[in-house]
C-alpha positions in Angstrom: 113.0 123.1 73.7 115.1 123.1 76.9 117.9 120.5 77.4 116.1 118.4 80.0 113.0 118.0 77.7 115.3 117.0 74.8 117.1 114.4 76.9 113.8 113.0 78.1 112.4 112.7 74.6 115.6 110.9 73.4 115.2 108.5 76.4 111.6 107.9 75.5 112.2 107.0 71.9 115.5 105.1 72.3 115.0 103.4 75.6 118.6 104.3 76.4 119.6 104.7 80.1 122.8 105.9 81.6 125.4 103.3 82.1 126.3 101.8 85.4 128.5 103.9 87.7 129.9 100.8 89.3 132.7 98.6 88.0 132.4 94.8 87.9 134.5 93.1 90.5 134.4 90.0 92.8 132.6 91.9 95.6 129.9 93.0 93.2 129.4 89.3 92.1 129.3 88.4 95.8 126.6 91.0 96.6 124.6 89.8 93.5 124.8 86.3 95.0 123.6 87.5 98.4 120.7 89.2 96.7 119.7 86.1 94.8 120.0 84.0 98.0 117.6 86.3 99.7 115.1 85.6 96.9 115.7 81.8 97.0 117.3 81.8 93.6 120.1 79.5 94.6 121.3 78.4 91.2 121.7 82.0 90.2 123.5 82.8 93.4 125.9 79.9 92.9 126.8 81.4 89.5 127.4 84.8 91.2 129.6 83.3 93.9 131.5 81.3 91.3 132.2 84.5 89.5 133.5 86.1 92.7 135.7 83.1 93.3 137.1 83.2 89.8 138.3 86.7 90.5 139.5 86.0 94.1 139.7 82.3 95.0 140.9 82.9 98.5 137.8 84.3 100.2 136.3 82.0 102.8 132.9 83.8 102.8 132.5 83.2 99.1 133.0 79.5 99.5 130.7 79.5 102.6 127.9 81.2 100.8 128.1 78.9 97.8 128.1 75.9 100.1 125.0 77.3 101.8 123.3 77.5 98.4 124.3 74.0 97.5 123.0 72.7 100.8 119.7 74.4 100.2 119.6 72.6 96.8 120.4 69.3 98.6 123.8 69.1 96.8 125.6 68.0 100.0 128.7 66.6 98.2 129.1 70.0 96.4 128.6 71.9 99.7 131.3 69.7 101.4 133.7 70.4 98.5 133.2 74.1 99.0 133.6 73.8 102.8 136.9 71.9 102.2 138.3 75.1 100.7 137.7 77.0 103.9 140.7 77.0 106.2 138.8 78.2 109.3 137.3 75.3 111.1 135.0 77.5 113.2 133.3 78.9 110.1 132.7 75.6 108.4 132.0 73.2 111.2 128.2 73.5 111.7 127.3 73.3 108.0 129.7 70.4 107.5 128.0 68.6 110.4 124.7 69.2 108.7 125.9 67.9 105.4 127.4 64.8 106.8 124.2 64.2 108.8 122.1 64.5 105.7 124.2 61.9 103.9 124.1 59.5 106.8 127.7 59.9 107.8 126.9 60.2 111.5 130.5 59.8 112.9 131.8 62.6 110.7 128.7 64.8 111.5 129.3 64.5 115.2 133.0 65.3 114.9 132.2 68.5 113.1 129.3 69.3 115.6 131.8 68.9 118.5 134.1 71.3 116.8 131.2 73.8 116.5 130.4 73.3 120.2 134.0 74.1 121.1 133.9 77.3 119.1 132.9 80.7 120.6 130.3 81.1 117.8 128.2 78.0 118.8 124.5 78.1 118.3 122.2 77.8 121.4 121.6 74.3 122.6 117.9 74.3 121.7 118.6 75.5 118.2 121.0 72.6 117.6 118.8 70.0 119.1 115.8 71.1 117.0 117.9 71.4 113.7 116.1 69.3 111.1 119.5 68.1 109.8 119.9 66.0 113.0 116.5 64.5 113.0 116.6 60.8 113.9 119.8 61.0 115.8 118.2 61.2 119.3 118.7 57.5 120.0 122.2 57.3 118.6 124.8 56.4 121.3 127.4 58.8 120.0 124.8 61.6 119.9 123.8 60.9 123.5 127.5 60.8 124.6 128.2 64.1 122.9 125.3 65.8 124.7 126.3 64.4 128.1 129.1 66.9 128.2 128.5 70.5 129.5 129.0 72.7 126.5 127.3 75.8 127.8 128.0 77.9 130.9 125.3 79.4 133.2 125.3 82.7 131.3 124.9 81.0 127.9 122.0 79.0 129.3 120.4 82.2 130.6 120.8 83.8 127.2 119.1 80.9 125.6 116.2 80.9 128.1 115.7 84.7 127.8 115.7 84.4 124.1 113.0 81.8 124.4 110.9 84.0 126.7 111.2 87.0 124.3 110.2 84.9 121.3 107.1 83.9 123.4 106.5 87.6 124.2 106.9 86.9 127.9 108.8 90.2 128.4 108.2 90.6 132.1 109.4 87.1 132.8 112.5 87.8 130.7 113.2 91.0 132.6 112.8 89.2 135.9 115.3 86.5 134.9 117.8 89.0 133.5 117.7 91.2 136.6 118.5 88.2 138.9 122.2 88.5 138.2 123.3 92.1 138.2 127.0 91.3 137.9 126.5 89.2 134.7 124.1 91.8 133.3 126.7 94.6 133.8 129.5 92.6 132.2 127.9 90.8 129.2 126.8 92.8 126.2 124.5 90.0 125.1 122.4 90.2 128.2 122.1 94.0 127.9 121.0 93.6 124.3 118.4 91.0 125.4 117.1 93.3 128.1 116.8 96.0 125.5 114.6 93.6 123.5 112.4 92.9 126.5 112.0 96.7 127.1 111.2 97.1 123.4 108.5 94.4 123.6 107.0 96.3 126.5 107.1 99.6 124.6 109.7 101.2 126.9 111.8 102.8 124.2 114.0 104.9 126.5 115.1 102.0 128.5 115.7 100.0 125.3 117.9 102.8 124.0 119.8 102.9 127.3 120.6 99.2 127.3 121.5 99.1 123.6 123.9 102.0 124.2 125.5 100.1 127.2 125.8 97.0 125.1 127.5 98.9 122.3 129.8 100.4 124.9 130.9 96.9 125.9 131.1 95.6 122.3 130.9 98.1 119.5 131.5 95.6 116.7 128.1 94.0 116.4 126.0 95.6 113.6 122.7 94.3 114.9 122.9 96.4 118.0 123.2 99.6 115.9 120.4 98.4 113.6 118.0 97.9 116.5 118.9 101.2 118.1 118.4 102.9 114.8 115.0 101.3 114.5 114.0 102.6 118.0 115.4 106.1 117.2 113.2 106.1 114.2 110.1 105.2 116.3 111.1 108.2 118.5 111.3 110.5 115.5 115.1 110.9 115.9 115.9 110.2 112.3 119.3 111.8 112.3 120.5 109.5 115.0 118.9 106.5 113.2 120.9 107.4 110.1 124.1 107.6 112.2 123.5 104.1 113.5 122.6 102.6 110.2 125.8 104.2 108.7 127.9 102.8 111.5 126.4 99.3 111.0 127.2 99.4 107.3 130.7 100.4 108.1 131.0 97.3 110.1 129.3 95.1 107.6 128.6 96.7 104.2 126.9 93.6 102.9 123.7 94.1 104.8 121.5 95.0 101.8 118.4 95.4 103.9 120.1 98.2 106.0 120.4 100.4 102.9 116.6 100.3 102.6 116.1 101.1 106.3 118.5 104.1 106.0 116.7 105.3 102.9 113.5 105.3 105.0 115.2 107.4 107.6 116.5 109.9 105.0 112.9 110.2 103.6 111.6 111.0 107.1 114.3 113.7 107.3 113.1 115.1 103.9 116.3 114.1 102.2 115.1 112.4 99.1 118.4 112.8 97.3 120.2 110.8 99.9 117.4 108.3 100.0 117.8 107.9 96.3 121.5 107.1 96.6 120.7 104.1 98.9 117.8 103.0 96.8 119.9 103.1 93.6 122.4 100.8 95.3 119.6 98.4 96.1 118.1 98.5 92.6 121.5 97.5 91.3 121.1 94.2 93.1 117.3 93.9 92.8 116.6 95.2 89.3 113.2 93.5 89.1 111.9 94.5 92.6 108.8 96.6 91.9 108.8 98.2 95.4 112.4 99.3 95.1 112.0 100.7 91.6 108.8 102.6 92.5 110.3 104.1 95.7 113.5 105.0 93.9 111.5 106.8 91.3 109.6 108.7 93.9 112.8 109.7 95.6 114.2 111.0 92.4 111.0 112.8 91.6 110.9 114.5 95.0 114.5 115.5 94.5 113.6 117.0 91.0 115.9 114.5 89.3 113.3 113.8 86.7 115.6 111.9 84.4 116.4 109.5 87.2 112.7 109.1 88.0 111.7 108.5 84.5 114.4 105.8 84.1 113.0 103.9 87.1 109.4 104.3 86.1 110.2 103.0 82.6 111.9 100.0 84.1 108.9 99.4 86.4 106.4 99.6 83.5 108.4 97.1 81.5 107.8 94.6 84.4 104.2 95.4 85.1 101.5 97.5 83.5 98.7 96.6 86.0 99.2 99.4 88.5 97.6 102.8 88.2 100.2 104.2 90.6 103.1 103.4 88.2 101.4 105.3 85.3 100.4 108.1 87.6 103.9 108.5 88.9 105.4 108.6 85.4 102.6 111.0 84.3 103.5 113.4 87.1 107.1 113.3 86.0 106.2 114.1 82.4 103.9 116.9 83.7 106.8 118.4 85.8 109.0 118.4 82.7 106.3 119.9 80.4 106.0 116.8 78.2 102.3 117.2 78.3 101.2 114.8 75.6 102.9 111.8 77.3 101.6 113.0 80.7 98.1 113.0 79.4 98.5 109.5 78.0 99.9 108.1 81.3 97.1 109.7 83.3 94.6 108.1 80.9 96.2 104.7 81.4 96.1 105.2 85.2 92.4 106.1 85.0 91.7 103.0 83.0 93.0 101.0 86.0 91.6 103.4 88.7 88.6 105.4 87.3 87.9 107.2 90.6 91.3 108.8 91.1 90.7 112.5 91.5 94.5 113.4 91.4 94.8 111.7 88.0 91.8 113.6 86.6 93.2 116.8 88.0 96.6 116.3 86.5 95.2 115.0 83.2 93.2 118.2 83.0 96.4 120.2 83.6 98.2 118.3 80.8 95.3 119.0 78.4 95.1 122.7 79.5 98.8 123.3 78.8 98.3 121.8 75.3 95.5 124.3 74.7 92.6 121.9 75.2 90.6 124.0 77.7 87.4 122.2 77.1 89.0 118.8 77.7 90.7 120.1 80.8 87.4 121.4 82.2 85.8 118.0 81.6 88.6 116.3 83.6 88.5 118.9 86.3 84.8 118.4 86.7 85.5 114.7 87.3 88.2 115.5 89.7 85.9 117.8 91.6 83.2 115.1 91.6 85.6 112.7 93.3 86.7 115.2 96.0 89.4 117.6 94.6 89.0 121.1 95.9 91.9 122.2 93.7 89.9 121.2 90.7 87.1 123.4 91.8 89.4 126.4 91.9 90.7 125.7 88.5 87.2 125.4 87.1 86.3 128.8 88.6 89.4 130.3 87.0 89.4 128.7 83.6 86.0 127.1 82.8 82.8 128.8 81.7 
């Protein structure tokens, strides 16, 4: 028995898996919190952010994320307590305004909203006016007085209008408005990025790339520009360039968990399953119950001939759900590749219970039986595989079956 098969059998009977390659630190807790937030599991996220703050109580972003979770749970007092630990007024001002508005403290709310409007990171006017937190303030005299001031310049208003047109899929109207001011367009990266979005909506990928490249040339610190350009490169089949852009985006902001998935997709398109598996393993660390991630990680390992890694992921997957023929089929293929034929046959049988017309499963189940010396059983399976459209099964029947 070779070493790989021995290790796999030990794994089967003990359920043991290799230990984590990552150490536990405050940033790991933070990323776990980000992952739970994306799933709407705010209480779990709060626990993760609290763990991060225990290890490093000085991080503004940890307090902000915990405040956002508490706001989502309508714990406005708790959110304000967290925001009080943030020394950067620009970061905390909008959420503080929302919390005070929710608790009926209008004066405090408008003070913080004004601080937000004075910051360079202010949200577009229409977004703020339609924010549910400020519902019912339309007739408040202080609210009216605040909005009588001009908080947005012409370029900012144009940006808001173009964004509106793009959301409404009025791409030609957006282009017409953008092209009216060539000087502003050439100097503001935001306008170039918006024109790229309009070109993308029209299917003009080359012009989209050109404008995104120009926007990056004016401000190369915005991850979303690289992400969008990577997406467009992928649509053009330029996967190596897509990987470069996703990598640059992650260098700027390594907390974008979704970007690891997008980069893995690009690696797959480049026929680099090993590199895809590295990104997918990173994701599985933070989404251990995500069936899609577990399955795709297993497939990446399988294609890279890392059968132990594949088996680990398929075992995890089948602990979560035993209702998918694909999961049993994938694990069966892994066992078949490592010559553990008895377990391969069992998994293919389970897959066929769920999908009885699967020619590939009949074909592989026949192979597993053949390699165990059961030629008659193999021929029965290959006959079924041929019946459901497998030419390979026909060849095997000619060669091995009477």
